[in-house]
C-alpha positions as CSV (number, residue, x, y, z in Angstrom):
1,M,3.8,-24.2,-3.8
2,I,4.3,-20.5,-2.8
3,N,5.5,-19.7,1.7
4,N,4.8,-16.8,3.0
5,Q,7.7,-15.4,2.3
6,Q,7.5,-15.6,-1.9
7,I,3.5,-13.9,-0.7
8,R,4.8,-11.0,1.3
9,Q,7.8,-10.2,-1.4
10,I,5.1,-10.1,-4.3
11,Q,2.8,-7.9,-1.8
12,Y,5.6,-5.2,-1.5
13,K,6.2,-5.6,-5.6
14,I,1.8,-4.0,-6.1
15,N,2.1,-1.6,-2.9
16,N,5.1,0.1,-3.6
17,R,4.9,0.5,-8.0
18,P,3.9,4.1,-9.1
19,R,1.1,3.6,-10.2
20,A,-0.2,6.2,-13.9
21,N,-3.3,6.8,-12.2
22,L,-2.6,7.3,-9.1
23,N,-0.5,9.8,-10.4
24,F,2.4,8.0,-10.2
25,Y,1.6,7.8,-6.4
26,S,1.7,3.7,-4.9
27,P,-0.8,2.1,-3.8
28,K,1.5,2.5,-0.4
29,E,1.7,6.4,-0.8
30,I,-2.0,7.0,-1.1
31,F,-2.9,5.6,1.7
32,F,-0.6,6.9,4.1
33,L,-1.5,10.5,2.2
34,Y,-5.5,10.2,3.4
35,L,-4.0,8.6,7.1
36,Q,-2.1,11.7,7.1
37,N,-4.3,14.3,6.1
38,N,-8.1,12.3,7.6
39,K,-9.1,11.3,10.8
40,V,-9.0,8.3,11.8
41,A,-9.8,6.0,14.6
42,F,-9.9,1.9,15.0
43,S,-10.7,0.4,17.4
44,S,-10.3,-2.2,19.5
């Protein structure tokens, strides 16, 4: 059985691994670059 900690470790590895199709940025870096360059409104 997979627990939450193991899922978080897998998520971390996936989201922080550079990708060739992202010009060797990680998905996490692309996400935060997008947020920096675009004004995003969050509603509650």
